[in-house]
KEKE-3310 file (N, C-alpha, C; in steps of 0.2 Angstrom, whole numbers, plus 5000, padded with zeros to 4 digits):
npx = (4972:4975:4989:4994:4993:5001:5014:5014:5015:5028:5036:5036:5045:5057:5065:5068:5072:5068:5054:5052:5055:5044:5033:5036:5035:5021:5016:5021:5015:5001:5001:5005:4995:4984:4987:4988:4975:4969:4975:4971:4957:4955:4960:4951:4939:4942:4943:4930:4923:4929:4925:4911:4911:4917:4911:4900:4890:4878:4865:4857:4846:4837:4830:4819:4824:4836:4849:4851:4856:4861:4856:4853:4840:4832:4826:4823:4806:4794:4802:4800:4792:4801:4810:4802:4800:4813:4816:4808:4812:4820:4832:4840:4854:4859:4856:4858:4854:4857:4864:4868:4879:4888:4903:4915:4931:4941:4957:4970:4979:4975:4962:4949:4938:4924:4915:4902:4896:4883:4880:4873:4881:4880:4872:4879:4891:4887:4886:4896:4915:4922:4925:4933:4944:4952:4966:4971:4965:4947:4931:4920:4918:4918:4907:4906:4901:4901:4911:4923:4927:4941:4949:4966:4973:4968:4970:4984:4985:4978:4986:4984:4981:4976:4964:4965:4958:4945:4936:4920:4911:4895:4880:4863:4846:4839:4847:4856:4872:4881:4892:4903:4913:4924:4931:4944:4942:4945:4956:4954:4958:4956:4956:4956:4963:4958:4945:4947:4953:4942:4931:4922:4916:4903:4892:4875:4867:4874:4876:4862:4858:4865:4860:4847:4837:4829:4830:4834:4845:4849:4848:4858:4862:4866:4866:4863:4872:4881:4874:4861:4858:4852:4838:4834:4835:4825:4814:4813:4813:4800:4791:4795:4792:4791:4803:4820:4829:4844:4856:4872:4879:4873:4876:4889:4895:4907:4913:4904:4905:4918:4918:4910:4918:4930:4929:4929:4941:4950:4948:4953:4966:4970:4968:4977:4989:4988:4989:5002:5008:5005:5013:5025:5022:5019:5032:5040:5034:5035:5049:5050:5043:5051:5063:5060:5057:5061:5057:5043:5040:5043:5034:5022:5025:5024:5010:5003:4990:4986:4977:4980:4993:4991:4983:4993:5002:4994:4990:5003:5005:4994:4997:5008:5001:4992:4999:5006:4995:4987:4997:5001:4988:4987:4998:4995:4983:4988:4997:4988:4980:4990:4994:4981:4979:4989:4991:4997:5010:5011:5017:5027:5022:5011:5005:5001:4991:4982:4977:4968:4959:4963:4971:4987:4990:4986:4974:4973:4961:4950:4937:4929:4925:4934:4945:4939:4936:4950:4954:4946:4951:4964:4963:4957:4966:4977:4973:4972:4986:4991:4988:4995:5009:5004:4999:5010:5017:5008:5011:5022:5032:5032:5043:5053:5055:5060:5073:5079:5093)
npy = (4650:4653:4649:4658:4670:4668:4667:4680:4688:4684:4688:4702:4704:4700:4709:4719:4732:4740:4738:4744:4757:4760:4758:4767:4779:4779:4780:4793:4801:4799:4804:4817:4822:4821:4829:4842:4843:4844:4855:4865:4864:4867:4880:4887:4885:4891:4904:4907:4905:4914:4926:4925:4926:4938:4948:4946:4938:4924:4926:4941:4954:4967:4982:4982:4990:4994:4989:4994:5007:5010:5019:5029:5032:5021:5012:4999:4994:4992:4985:4977:4966:4959:4955:4947:4936:4931:4928:4917:4907:4892:4888:4899:4907:4919:4937:4953:4970:4983:5000:5007:5017:5026:5035:5048:5047:5056:5061:5072:5071:5064:5058:5046:5035:5026:5013:5015:5007:5006:4999:4988:4984:4972:4964:4963:4957:4944:4940:4944:4942:4953:4959:4950:4951:4962:4972:4982:4992:4993:4985:4995:4998:5009:5021:5033:5044:5043:5034:5024:5010:5005:4998:4990:4992:5004:5013:5014:5020:5032:5037:5037:5033:5023:5031:5043:5057:5057:5062:5059:5060:5061:5058:5061:5054:5063:5068:5077:5085:5078:5079:5072:5071:5058:5047:5035:5020:5007:4996:4985:4969:4959:4945:4951:4963:4974:4975:4979:4991:4999:4999:5004:5004:5010:5015:5011:5020:5032:5035:5036:5047:5057:5057:5059:5049:5033:5022:5006:4998:4986:4968:4957:4940:4924:4907:4891:4882:4880:4871:4874:4885:4886:4881:4890:4902:4900:4899:4912:4920:4917:4920:4934:4942:4955:4960:4961:4947:4939:4926:4920:4916:4923:4936:4937:4932:4927:4919:4909:4904:4900:4889:4881:4878:4873:4860:4853:4857:4851:4838:4837:4840:4828:4818:4822:4820:4806:4802:4805:4796:4784:4783:4780:4768:4760:4761:4754:4741:4738:4736:4725:4715:4715:4711:4698:4691:4678:4669:4671:4667:4654:4650:4651:4642:4630:4629:4639:4650:4665:4673:4670:4675:4688:4691:4688:4699:4709:4707:4708:4722:4727:4723:4731:4743:4740:4739:4752:4762:4761:4764:4777:4784:4782:4789:4802:4805:4805:4816:4826:4825:4829:4842:4849:4851:4859:4868:4877:4887:4902:4914:4921:4925:4933:4945:4945:4935:4940:4951:4944:4940:4930:4921:4920:4907:4891:4878:4862:4852:4838:4829:4813:4808:4810:4801:4789:4792:4793:4780:4773:4778:4774:4761:4760:4767:4759:4748:4753:4757:4744:4738:4741:4736:4722:4719:4720:4709:4699:4699:4692:4679:4662:4654:4662:4670:4661:4659:4670:4679)
npz = (4881:4894:4894:4884:4891:4901:4894:4889:4900:4905:4894:4895:4905:4901:4895:4907:4909:4898:4899:4912:4909:4899:4908:4917:4910:4907:4920:4924:4914:4916:4930:4928:4920:4928:4938:4932:4928:4940:4946:4937:4938:4952:4952:4944:4951:4963:4959:4955:4968:4975:4969:4971:4985:4988:4981:4970:4976:4977:4972:4965:4968:4959:4954:4939:4929:4933:4929:4916:4915:4927:4936:4950:4954:4951:4962:4974:4976:4989:4999:5010:5006:4998:5009:5017:5008:5007:5020:5022:5014:5014:5008:5008:5015:5020:5018:5011:5011:5000:4996:4980:4972:4959:4959:4963:4971:4981:4986:4994:4984:4973:4962:4959:4950:4957:4964:4974:4989:4999:5015:5027:5041:5049:5041:5029:5033:5034:5021:5013:5012:5016:5028:5034:5026:5030:5031:5038:5051:5056:5056:5054:5068:5076:5083:5076:5063:5045:5041:5031:5021:5011:4997:4997:4986:4981:4991:4990:4978:4979:4989:5003:5020:5035:5044:5037:5028:5016:5001:4995:4980:4972:4963:4969:4970:4963:4954:4959:4963:4976:4989:5001:5016:5022:5033:5033:5040:5039:5029:5016:5008:4994:4983:4971:4962:4954:4958:4972:4969:4964:4972:4986:5003:5013:5027:5026:5033:5033:5020:5015:5023:5017:5004:5007:5007:5010:5003:4994:4982:4979:4983:4990:4991:4999:4996:5005:4999:4984:4976:4979:4972:4959:4961:4970:4963:4953:4960:4967:4956:4951:4962:4964:4953:4949:4950:4945:4945:4947:4945:4950:4938:4928:4932:4932:4918:4912:4922:4923:4910:4909:4918:4910:4899:4905:4909:4897:4891:4900:4898:4885:4887:4894:4884:4874:4881:4883:4869:4866:4874:4868:4856:4862:4868:4856:4849:4858:4858:4845:4844:4852:4844:4832:4838:4842:4831:4826:4836:4836:4823:4825:4834:4826:4817:4823:4826:4832:4829:4820:4827:4840:4841:4839:4850:4860:4858:4861:4874:4881:4879:4886:4899:4902:4903:4912:4924:4925:4924:4937:4946:4942:4944:4957:4962:4957:4964:4977:4977:4975:4986:4996:4991:4991:5004:5009:4999:4984:4983:4974:4975:4969:4957:4961:4959:4946:4947:4956:4948:4940:4949:4958:4972:4980:4984:4977:4977:4973:4966:4962:4953:4955:4944:4934:4937:4933:4920:4915:4918:4909:4897:4897:4895:4882:4874:4875:4868:4856:4854:4853:4841:4829:4831:4833:4820:4813:4818:4813:4800:4798:4790:4794:4789:4784:4796:4805:4800:4803:4809)
capx = (4971:4980:4996:4996:4993:5008:5019:5014:5018:5035:5039:5037:5050:5063:5069:5065:5074:5064:5048:5051:5054:5038:5029:5038:5032:5014:5015:5022:5010:4995:5002:5005:4988:4979:4989:4986:4968:4967:4977:4967:4950:4956:4961:4945:4934:4944:4941:4923:4921:4932:4921:4905:4912:4919:4908:4894:4886:4875:4860:4856:4839:4837:4824:4820:4827:4843:4855:4852:4861:4864:4854:4851:4832:4829:4827:4818:4800:4792:4808:4797:4789:4807:4813:4798:4801:4819:4816:4804:4815:4825:4838:4844:4858:4859:4855:4860:4851:4863:4863:4873:4880:4894:4905:4922:4934:4947:4962:4973:4984:4973:4955:4948:4931:4923:4908:4900:4891:4881:4879:4871:4887:4879:4870:4885:4896:4885:4885:4903:4920:4926:4927:4939:4950:4955:4974:4972:4959:4942:4925:4914:4917:4917:4900:4907:4898:4905:4917:4923:4932:4943:4954:4973:4976:4965:4974:4991:4984:4977:4991:4981:4982:4971:4961:4965:4951:4944:4929:4916:4906:4891:4873:4858:4841:4836:4853:4860:4878:4882:4899:4904:4920:4924:4937:4946:4942:4948:4958:4954:4962:4953:4960:4955:4966:4954:4939:4950:4954:4936:4925:4922:4910:4901:4886:4869:4864:4878:4874:4855:4858:4868:4855:4840:4833:4830:4829:4839:4845:4851:4848:4863:4860:4870:4862:4866:4877:4881:4869:4855:4857:4847:4831:4832:4834:4819:4809:4813:4811:4793:4788:4796:4792:4791:4810:4825:4832:4850:4860:4879:4881:4870:4879:4896:4894:4913:4914:4900:4908:4925:4916:4908:4924:4935:4929:4930:4948:4954:4947:4957:4973:4972:4968:4984:4994:4988:4991:5009:5010:5004:5019:5030:5020:5020:5039:5042:5031:5038:5055:5049:5041:5057:5068:5057:5054:5062:5053:5036:5040:5043:5027:5017:5026:5021:5003:5000:4987:4987:4973:4983:4999:4988:4981:4999:5005:4989:4991:5009:5004:4989:5000:5012:4997:4989:5004:5007:4990:4985:5002:5000:4983:4988:5003:4991:4979:4992:4999:4982:4979:4995:4993:4975:4979:4994:4991:5003:5011:5013:5018:5032:5018:5006:5002:4997:4986:4977:4974:4962:4954:4966:4976:4994:4990:4981:4972:4971:4955:4948:4931:4930:4923:4940:4949:4935:4938:4957:4955:4943:4955:4970:4961:4955:4972:4981:4971:4974:4993:4993:4985:5000:5014:5001:4998:5017:5018:5004:5013:5028:5031:5036:5049:5058:5056:5064:5080:5082:5098)
capy = (4657:4654:4649:4664:4676:4667:4669:4687:4691:4682:4692:4709:4705:4697:4715:4723:4740:4743:4738:4749:4764:4761:4759:4774:4785:4779:4783:4800:4804:4799:4808:4824:4824:4821:4835:4847:4844:4846:4862:4870:4864:4871:4887:4890:4885:4896:4911:4907:4905:4921:4931:4925:4928:4945:4953:4945:4933:4919:4929:4948:4957:4974:4985:4979:4995:4997:4987:4997:5013:5010:5026:5028:5033:5014:5008:4993:4996:4987:4980:4972:4960:4955:4953:4942:4931:4929:4925:4911:4902:4888:4888:4905:4907:4926:4942:4960:4976:4988:5006:5007:5023:5027:5042:5049:5047:5061:5063:5078:5071:5061:5056:5039:5033:5021:5010:5016:5002:5007:4992:4987:4980:4966:4960:4962:4952:4937:4939:4944:4941:4960:4960:4945:4953:4968:4971:4987:4995:4989:4985:5000:4997:5015:5024:5039:5044:5044:5030:5021:5005:5006:4993:4992:4995:5011:5017:5015:5024:5039:5039:5038:5027:5023:5038:5048:5060:5057:5065:5056:5064:5057:5061:5058:5051:5068:5070:5083:5083:5077:5077:5070:5069:5052:5045:5028:5016:5000:4994:4978:4966:4953:4942:4954:4970:4978:4976:4983:4998:5002:4998:5007:5002:5015:5012:5014:5026:5038:5037:5038:5054:5062:5058:5060:5044:5027:5017:5002:4997:4979:4964:4951:4934:4918:4901:4886:4879:4881:4867:4876:4891:4885:4880:4896:4907:4899:4901:4919:4922:4916:4924:4941:4943:4962:4963:4958:4942:4936:4922:4922:4915:4929:4942:4936:4926:4925:4914:4903:4901:4897:4883:4876:4876:4870:4852:4850:4858:4846:4831:4837:4839:4821:4815:4824:4816:4799:4801:4805:4789:4779:4783:4777:4761:4758:4760:4748:4734:4736:4734:4718:4711:4714:4707:4691:4688:4671:4666:4672:4663:4647:4648:4651:4636:4624:4629:4645:4654:4672:4676:4670:4679:4695:4691:4688:4706:4714:4706:4711:4729:4728:4722:4737:4749:4738:4741:4759:4766:4762:4768:4784:4787:4783:4795:4808:4806:4806:4822:4831:4825:4833:4849:4852:4853:4864:4873:4878:4895:4905:4921:4924:4928:4935:4951:4943:4931:4945:4955:4941:4937:4924:4922:4917:4900:4887:4872:4858:4848:4834:4825:4806:4805:4811:4795:4784:4794:4791:4773:4770:4781:4770:4754:4761:4769:4753:4743:4756:4756:4737:4736:4742:4731:4716:4718:4718:4702:4694:4699:4688:4673:4658:4651:4668:4672:4656:4659:4677:4678)
capz = (4883:4900:4892:4881:4896:4905:4890:4888:4906:4905:4889:4896:4910:4897:4895:4912:4909:4893:4902:4917:4905:4897:4913:4920:4906:4908:4927:4924:4910:4920:4935:4926:4917:4934:4942:4928:4928:4947:4947:4933:4941:4958:4950:4941:4957:4968:4956:4956:4975:4978:4966:4974:4992:4989:4977:4967:4979:4973:4968:4967:4966:4957:4950:4932:4925:4936:4925:4910:4916:4934:4939:4957:4954:4951:4969:4975:4979:4993:5001:5015:5002:4997:5015:5019:5004:5008:5026:5022:5009:5018:5005:5009:5021:5022:5013:5013:5007:4998:4991:4976:4968:4955:4960:4963:4978:4981:4992:4993:4979:4967:4962:4956:4950:4962:4965:4981:4991:5006:5018:5034:5043:5051:5036:5024:5036:5033:5014:5009:5016:5016:5035:5035:5022:5032:5032:5043:5054:5059:5051:5056:5075:5080:5082:5072:5056:5039:5040:5024:5020:5005:4996:4998:4979:4980:4996:4987:4972:4982:4994:5009:5025:5040:5047:5032:5026:5009:4999:4990:4976:4968:4962:4972:4966:4959:4950:4961:4965:4983:4992:5009:5019:5025:5036:5032:5046:5037:5022:5014:5002:4991:4978:4964:4963:4951:4963:4977:4967:4961:4976:4993:5007:5018:5030:5023:5037:5031:5013:5015:5026:5012:4998:5009:5005:5014:4998:4992:4975:4978:4988:4988:4995:4999:4998:5009:4995:4977:4973:4980:4968:4953:4963:4974:4958:4949:4965:4968:4949:4950:4967:4964:4946:4947:4951:4941:4949:4943:4948:4948:4931:4924:4934:4929:4913:4911:4927:4920:4903:4911:4921:4905:4895:4909:4909:4890:4890:4904:4894:4879:4889:4895:4878:4871:4885:4881:4862:4867:4877:4863:4852:4866:4868:4849:4848:4862:4856:4838:4845:4855:4839:4828:4841:4843:4825:4825:4841:4834:4818:4827:4837:4821:4813:4827:4826:4835:4824:4820:4832:4846:4840:4840:4857:4864:4858:4864:4881:4883:4879:4891:4905:4903:4905:4918:4929:4925:4926:4944:4949:4940:4947:4965:4963:4956:4970:4983:4976:4976:4993:5000:4989:4992:5011:5010:4994:4980:4984:4968:4977:4964:4951:4964:4956:4940:4949:4959:4943:4937:4954:4961:4977:4979:4985:4974:4980:4967:4967:4956:4954:4955:4937:4930:4938:4929:4913:4914:4917:4902:4891:4896:4892:4875:4870:4875:4863:4849:4853:4852:4834:4824:4832:4832:4813:4810:4820:4809:4793:4798:4787:4798:4786:4784:4803:4808:4797:4805:4814)
cpx = (4976:4987:4998:4997:5000:5014:5020:5017:5025:5039:5041:5043:5057:5068:5066:5066:5069:5056:5047:5051:5047:5033:5030:5035:5024:5012:5016:5017:5004:4995:5001:4998:4983:4981:4987:4979:4966:4969:4973:4960:4950:4956:4955:4940:4936:4942:4934:4921:4923:4927:4914:4905:4913:4915:4901:4888:4883:4869:4859:4849:4839:4830:4825:4824:4834:4849:4856:4857:4863:4862:4851:4843:4829:4830:4822:4812:4798:4797:4805:4795:4795:4810:4809:4799:4807:4819:4812:4807:4821:4831:4843:4847:4858:4858:4857:4857:4857:4860:4869:4873:4887:4896:4913:4925:4940:4951:4965:4978:4981:4965:4954:4940:4930:4916:4907:4895:4890:4878:4876:4877:4886:4876:4875:4890:4894:4885:4892:4909:4925:4929:4933:4945:4953:4962:4975:4965:4954:4936:4919:4913:4916:4910:4901:4903:4903:4912:4917:4929:4934:4948:4961:4976:4974:4969:4981:4990:4982:4982:4988:4982:4976:4970:4963:4958:4951:4937:4926:4911:4902:4884:4868:4852:4838:4842:4857:4867:4879:4889:4899:4911:4919:4931:4938:4946:4945:4951:4958:4957:4958:4958:4960:4957:4961:4948:4941:4951:4948:4930:4927:4916:4909:4894:4880:4866:4868:4876:4867:4854:4860:4863:4848:4835:4834:4829:4835:4839:4847:4850:4853:4862:4865:4865:4866:4872:4876:4876:4862:4853:4851:4840:4829:4831:4827:4813:4808:4811:4803:4789:4789:4797:4792:4798:4814:4829:4838:4854:4867:4882:4878:4874:4886:4897:4901:4915:4910:4903:4914:4923:4914:4914:4929:4935:4931:4938:4952:4954:4952:4964:4975:4972:4975:4990:4994:4990:4999:5012:5010:5010:5025:5029:5021:5027:5042:5040:5033:5045:5055:5047:5047:5062:5066:5054:5055:5058:5046:5035:5039:5036:5022:5018:5024:5014:5000:4997:4988:4983:4976:4989:4996:4986:4987:5002:5001:4990:4997:5008:4999:4992:5004:5007:4993:4993:5005:5001:4988:4990:5002:4994:4984:4993:5000:4987:4982:4995:4994:4980:4983:4994:4987:4974:4983:4994:4997:5005:5014:5014:5023:5028:5011:5002:4998:4991:4980:4974:4968:4958:4957:4971:4982:4994:4984:4980:4969:4965:4953:4942:4933:4929:4930:4945:4945:4937:4945:4958:4952:4948:4961:4969:4960:4962:4977:4980:4973:4982:4995:4992:4991:5006:5011:5001:5005:5019:5014:5007:5020:5027:5035:5043:5055:5060:5061:5072:5083:5087:5097)
cpy = (4658:4654:4655:4670:4675:4669:4677:4691:4690:4687:4699:4710:4702:4703:4720:4731:4743:4743:4743:4756:4765:4762:4765:4780:4785:4782:4790:4804:4805:4804:4815:4826:4825:4828:4842:4849:4846:4853:4867:4870:4868:4878:4890:4890:4890:4903:4912:4909:4912:4927:4931:4927:4935:4950:4952:4942:4928:4922:4936:4949:4964:4976:4983:4984:4997:4995:4990:5003:5014:5017:5024:5029:5026:5010:5003:4995:4990:4982:4975:4966:4956:4952:4947:4935:4927:4925:4918:4905:4898:4887:4894:4906:4914:4931:4949:4965:4981:4994:5006:5014:5023:5034:5042:5049:5051:5061:5069:5078:5068:5059:5049:5038:5027:5019:5011:5011:5004:5000:4993:4982:4973:4961:4958:4957:4945:4935:4939:4943:4947:4961:4956:4947:4960:4967:4977:4990:4991:4989:4989:4999:5003:5017:5031:5039:5045:5040:5026:5016:5005:5000:4995:4995:5002:5015:5019:5020:5031:5041:5041:5032:5027:5030:5044:5051:5060:5060:5061:5060:5060:5061:5057:5056:5057:5071:5076:5080:5083:5075:5076:5068:5063:5051:5037:5025:5009:5000:4987:4976:4960:4950:4945:4961:4975:4980:4980:4990:5002:5002:5001:5005:5008:5012:5015:5020:5032:5040:5039:5045:5059:5063:5059:5055:5037:5021:5012:5000:4989:4975:4958:4946:4928:4912:4896:4883:4881:4877:4869:4882:4891:4885:4887:4902:4906:4901:4908:4923:4922:4920:4931:4943:4950:4965:4959:4953:4939:4932:4923:4921:4920:4935:4942:4931:4923:4919:4908:4900:4898:4890:4878:4874:4872:4863:4849:4851:4853:4839:4831:4836:4832:4817:4816:4820:4809:4798:4801:4799:4784:4778:4779:4769:4757:4756:4754:4741:4733:4733:4726:4713:4710:4710:4699:4688:4680:4667:4666:4667:4655:4645:4647:4644:4630:4624:4634:4649:4661:4676:4676:4674:4686:4696:4692:4696:4710:4713:4709:4719:4731:4728:4728:4743:4747:4739:4748:4763:4767:4766:4775:4788:4787:4789:4802:4810:4808:4814:4827:4831:4830:4841:4853:4854:4859:4870:4873:4885:4897:4913:4925:4927:4931:4941:4950:4939:4936:4949:4951:4937:4931:4925:4919:4910:4896:4880:4867:4854:4844:4830:4818:4804:4806:4804:4790:4786:4792:4784:4770:4772:4776:4764:4755:4763:4764:4749:4746:4756:4749:4735:4736:4736:4723:4714:4717:4711:4697:4694:4695:4681:4668:4656:4656:4670:4668:4657:4666:4676:4683)
cpz = (4889:4898:4888:4885:4900:4901:4889:4894:4907:4900:4891:4901:4907:4896:4900:4911:4904:4896:4907:4914:4903:4902:4917:4916:4906:4915:4927:4920:4913:4926:4933:4923:4923:4938:4938:4928:4935:4948:4943:4936:4947:4957:4948:4947:4962:4965:4957:4963:4977:4975:4970:4982:4993:4986:4974:4971:4975:4969:4970:4964:4965:4955:4943:4928:4927:4931:4919:4910:4923:4938:4946:4958:4954:4957:4969:4979:4983:4996:5007:5012:5001:5003:5017:5015:5005:5015:5026:5017:5013:5015:5005:5015:5024:5016:5016:5008:5006:4995:4987:4972:4964:4957:4960:4970:4977:4987:4990:4987:4972:4968:4958:4956:4954:4962:4972:4984:4998:5009:5025:5036:5045:5046:5031:5027:5035:5026:5011:5015:5017:5023:5037:5031:5024:5034:5037:5045:5056:5054:5055:5064:5079:5078:5078:5065:5051:5039:5033:5024:5012:5003:4996:4992:4979:4985:4994:4981:4974:4987:5001:5014:5030:5043:5043:5030:5019:5007:4994:4986:4971:4967:4966:4968:4962:4955:4952:4964:4973:4984:4999:5010:5023:5028:5036:5039:5045:5030:5021:5008:5000:4986:4971:4965:4960:4955:4969:4975:4965:4966:4983:4996:5012:5021:5027:5026:5034:5024:5012:5018:5021:5006:5000:5007:5008:5009:4997:4985:4974:4984:4986:4993:4994:5000:5002:5006:4988:4973:4974:4976:4963:4956:4967:4969:4955:4954:4966:4961:4948:4956:4967:4957:4944:4948:4946:4946:4945:4947:4946:4941:4926:4926:4932:4924:4911:4916:4925:4914:4905:4914:4915:4901:4898:4908:4902:4889:4894:4901:4888:4881:4890:4889:4874:4875:4883:4874:4862:4870:4872:4859:4856:4867:4862:4848:4852:4860:4849:4839:4848:4849:4834:4831:4842:4836:4824:4830:4839:4828:4820:4830:4832:4817:4817:4829:4829:4829:4825:4825:4839:4846:4842:4847:4862:4864:4862:4871:4884:4884:4885:4898:4907:4906:4911:4925:4930:4927:4933:4948:4948:4943:4954:4966:4962:4962:4976:4983:4977:4983:4997:4998:4991:5000:5012:5005:4990:4980:4978:4969:4972:4958:4954:4961:4950:4942:4952:4954:4940:4943:4958:4967:4976:4980:4981:4977:4975:4970:4961:4958:4952:4947:4932:4931:4933:4922:4911:4913:4911:4897:4891:4893:4884:4871:4870:4869:4856:4848:4851:4845:4829:4825:4831:4824:4810:4812:4815:4802:4792:4794:4791:4796:4786:4791:4806:4806:4800:4810:4820)
residu = (UNK:UNK:UNK:UNK:UNK:UNK:UNK:UNK:UNK:UNK:UNK:UNK:UNK:UNK:UNK:UNK:UNK:UNK:UNK:UNK:UNK:UNK:UNK:UNK:UNK:UNK:UNK:UNK:UNK:UNK:UNK:UNK:UNK:UNK:UNK:UNK:UNK:UNK:UNK:UNK:UNK:UNK:UNK:UNK:UNK:UNK:UNK:UNK:UNK:UNK:UNK:UNK:UNK:UNK:UNK:UNK:UNK:UNK:UNK:UNK:UNK:UNK:UNK:UNK:UNK:UNK:UNK:UNK:UNK:UNK:UNK:UNK:UNK:UNK:UNK:UNK:UNK:UNK:UNK:UNK:UNK:UNK:UNK:UNK:UNK:UNK:UNK:UNK:UNK:UNK:UNK:UNK:UNK:UNK:UNK:UNK:UNK:UNK:UNK:UNK:UNK:UNK:UNK:UNK:UNK:UNK:UNK:UNK:UNK:UNK:UNK:UNK:UNK:UNK:UNK:UNK:UNK:UNK:UNK:UNK:UNK:UNK:UNK:UNK:UNK:UNK:UNK:UNK:UNK:UNK:UNK:UNK:UNK:UNK:UNK:UNK:UNK:UNK:UNK:UNK:UNK:UNK:UNK:UNK:UNK:UNK:UNK:UNK:UNK:UNK:UNK:UNK:UNK:UNK:UNK:UNK:UNK:UNK:UNK:UNK:UNK:UNK:UNK:UNK:UNK:UNK:UNK:UNK:UNK:UNK:UNK:UNK:UNK:UNK:UNK:UNK:UNK:UNK:UNK:UNK:UNK:UNK:UNK:UNK:UNK:UNK:UNK:UNK:UNK:UNK:UNK:UNK:UNK:UNK:UNK:UNK:UNK:UNK:UNK:UNK:UNK:UNK:UNK:UNK:UNK:UNK:UNK:UNK:UNK:UNK:UNK:UNK:UNK:UNK:UNK:UNK:UNK:UNK:UNK:UNK:UNK:UNK:UNK:UNK:UNK:UNK:UNK:UNK:UNK:UNK:UNK:UNK:UNK:UNK:UNK:UNK:UNK:UNK:UNK:UNK:UNK:UNK:UNK:UNK:UNK:UNK:UNK:UNK:UNK:UNK:UNK:UNK:UNK:UNK:UNK:UNK:UNK:UNK:UNK:UNK:UNK:UNK:UNK:UNK:UNK:UNK:UNK:UNK:UNK:UNK:UNK:UNK:UNK:UNK:UNK:UNK:UNK:UNK:UNK:UNK:UNK:UNK:UNK:UNK:UNK:UNK:UNK:UNK:UNK:UNK:UNK:UNK:UNK:UNK:UNK:UNK:UNK:UNK:UNK:UNK:UNK:UNK:UNK:UNK:UNK:UNK:UNK:UNK:UNK:UNK:UNK:UNK:UNK:UNK:UNK:UNK:UNK:UNK:UNK:UNK:UNK:UNK:UNK:UNK:UNK:UNK:UNK:UNK:UNK:UNK:UNK:UNK:UNK:UNK:UNK:UNK:UNK:UNK:UNK:UNK:UNK:UNK:UNK:UNK:UNK:UNK:UNK:UNK:UNK:UNK:UNK:UNK:UNK:UNK:UNK:UNK:UNK:UNK:UNK:UNK:UNK:UNK:UNK:UNK:UNK:UNK:UNK:UNK:UNK:UNK:UNK:UNK:UNK:UNK:UNK:UNK:UNK:UNK:UNK:UNK:UNK:UNK:UNK:UNK:UNK:UNK:UNK:UNK:UNK:UNK:UNK:UNK:UNK:UNK:UNK:UNK:UNK:UNK:UNK:UNK:UNK:UNK:UNK:UNK:UNK)
# end
């Protein structure tokens, strides 16, 4: 056994250039696979976290009928009960009561349909990152009435700027048409252009004064971490069974679906890369077998049985992967460490990324289990790649092989 291993080790360095090319292809294949996985995983995670931070939050609470037609008459009854439940739940980091209306926003040159969100500025600051996304103006710092925050994309569409006057038109709880003049106090920008174009924020006090009602339509809340969402959701679902409680996966099922398929898709990518590497390894080992037919024939002639010949070829193949795989994984880990800190700037396609809720800078990230999976795959695929060359070696006839020139 030891002798066979020594022979196998020496054999792979008899043609160092070929061995280095195979090892290099393994290194590059594994590095590319790890990087693609990390980039895709980071991209999807960033999109999810951005949506949670800027719009949907971890969990939302509504009137049971509200989601059917988004009618403003379906407000939250007994909000004090909800507030007490949220304040006593240790997994909840922050929450915000909101008033929600669909309406029209008009400037002197254009109109656009929008989602009007009435907020308490201090509560909302703890739940969403709109205040930190301001590109101009301030976050309701003035004590003036009827201030409004609009998205940068919407400001360009309406051709308005800071301190411009716009008009909001909507229906109150009795379905009466209500209009109010507002002045732009701030312009925000998120990673999702469509959201910026279709959402405006005003203070609850201003909205409730216009509709002559102090009711709320939604409570948005953040948990201490994403891991706490499931337990918090089930707890609220039980304790607030008269309300509609939804977690982020239910609110935005496309995000949850993307998370579910992403892992499977990434595993498939790595398998495809490994399949491509197999052919390179098979080709190299077949060349090695045909070049050494005389040598292998002589070894079999002096008593080396077929199992040892099989093990010899298998060991040579395994050594190539054993050298290449750790180097590929180390290079991948190093690349991810560097890019996860600085990010990858994709400003050249920034508009396209923002249309699907992504920023210009992507931060690759990867879970430890992918390294384990890659290590196991390299071992399995190496064994598969060694089978065909080994079978070719076993079919050699010693007398014919020895006479090979």
